[in-house]
Every structure is written in structure tokens, then in C-alpha cells.
C-alpha positions, -999 to +999 in steps of 0.1 A: -539-737-686-557-743-653-591-733-667-588-761-693-577-786-666-607-776-644-630-787-672-616-823-672-640-850-662-619-857-632-630-823-617-667-825-626-679-829-590-664-795-582-672-776-614-694-746-609-695-726-641-676-707-668-676-671-677-666-656-711-655-673-742-625-696-746-592-679-753-586-674-790-563-653-812-581-625-830-579-622-868-556-595-882-586-573-892-600-575-856-569-566-837-544-538-829-509-538-844-496-564-820-511-599-816-541-596-795-561-624-777-596-624-763-598-624-726-594-659-712-624-677-699-628-680-662-637-713-647-650-717-612-647-747-591-660-750-556-650-771-526-682-786-514-687-803-481-712-828-497-684-840-520-658-856-498-621-856-506-605-889-514-585-889-482-603-872-453-570-869-434-555-847-461-585-827-473-589-817-509-557-823-528-546-802-558-519-810-584-513-828-617-515-864-606-550-878-611-544-908-589-537-886-558-555-853-564-592-844-560-588-814-583-564-814-613-547-781-620-528-795-650-524-828-668-486-829-664-458-811-646-446-790-676-460-757-661-445-764-626-475-780-610-463-809-589-482-842-588-495-833-553-489-796-550-511-784-521-540-794-499-570-774-485-584-788-452-599-778-419-586-776-384-614-796-367-608-779-334-612-743-346-629-750-380-603-728-396-596-735-433-560-744-439-537-746-469-507-769-469-479-770-494-469-805-504-445-795-532-408-789-532-417-757-551-429-728-530-466-719-530-469-681-532-500-667-515-511-631-518-538-616-496-548-580-501-532-556-476-507-583-464-472-592-474-466-619-500-462-652-483-439-680-496-453-712-482-425-738-483-429-776-485-447-790-455-458-756-442-494-748-434-513-714-432-547-707-419-569-688-444-591-660-435-627-668-426-641-635-437-648-627-474-617-620-494-598-629-526-565-649-522-541-652-551-520-683-553-491-689-576-487-726-584-459-732-608-467-710-638-504-709-629-522-682-609-553-692-591-578-670-572-593-685-541-624-666-530-638-668-495-673-657-504-698-635-487-722-661-471-758-649-472-766-673-445-735-682-424-756-705-402-762-727-433-725-729-440-718-738-404-745-765-404-731-780-436-696-779-422-708-795-389-725-824-409-692-828-429-673-828-396-696-855-381-692-878-411-654-872-412-649-881-375-672-911-378-651-924-407-618-915-391-620-909-353-584-899-351-591-866-370-599-849-337 
């Protein structure tokens, strides 16, 4: 389960918070006639520009291989999460946020009021910069990416600019 993987020590720099109780089966006296489970907990992680990805040329890497990923979605490939499944990065000319599929398995992206998008291996899509919820299917897992409402967009832009300056200082070929 991705929410359990998000709680791994490997992901602690990105961990934000949890909501709800862990998933557990209800006792017979507490449930309806079919087996019933409590709602699963929700775990939030955040990509932060003050926590740099391992490889600035790739951005933040997601998958099941702890040696190549910044954020683990699972501890193995049993639920269809590749070692390096996808990356989230920026286009440094336009500052658009990009998602890139690195897996042979398609990455399914669903944005409200748009058609379902199957992102094939090596393909990249720009994500919306306005607030929205984006659903990703990664193997058997479903993730929600949220582009939040920014109370102070100028603070976000300042932080992104500082991250950009540090990135191009470290790797001038990024631009």
C-alpha cells in the first residue's frame, strides 16, 4: 500500500502528515453482513524545493527502488510499481511542472474535465499550474497529486527561483 510506503524512513524528508486511522478490519459485531474495513488512512507527502532530488537532471523520482528513487511508492514490484516509475521535474525555461513516465508500464493520468491520458514510457506531460487534483494510476496503486491553492504565489515563485538558481549553479547544462 502506497500510504505505508510513504511512511518509510526513506521518504521522511517529504512526509507531511497523516489523516485518519490505519486501515483495519472491523470486528463482526461492529460491521455489516459483508466484511467491512475502516477507511484507509491518507498520507501526504510534499515535493519541497528546499529538499533537492538526488539527481537534479531528472527531478524527483518515484518508484520501488530505494537506490534510484527520491520517494518510494512500494518496497518491491509486486503491485506493478517499477523500480523507477516516473519523475516530476520542471521545465526551467517556462517553469512548468512536468511528469515523465520511465516505466514500460503506462502511467494513467486523470485530470477533471479532461480525457484519461495514458503516458507511455519516455513520454512527458506538463501539469496544470492552477489548483487541481490529478489522479495517477501507478501499477495497482492510485495516487492523488494536488496542485494546491497558493495563498501567496509570490512566495512559491521566490522559492522556485532560489531552487532554480541552485540547480543551474550545480548543473549549468540544465538551461
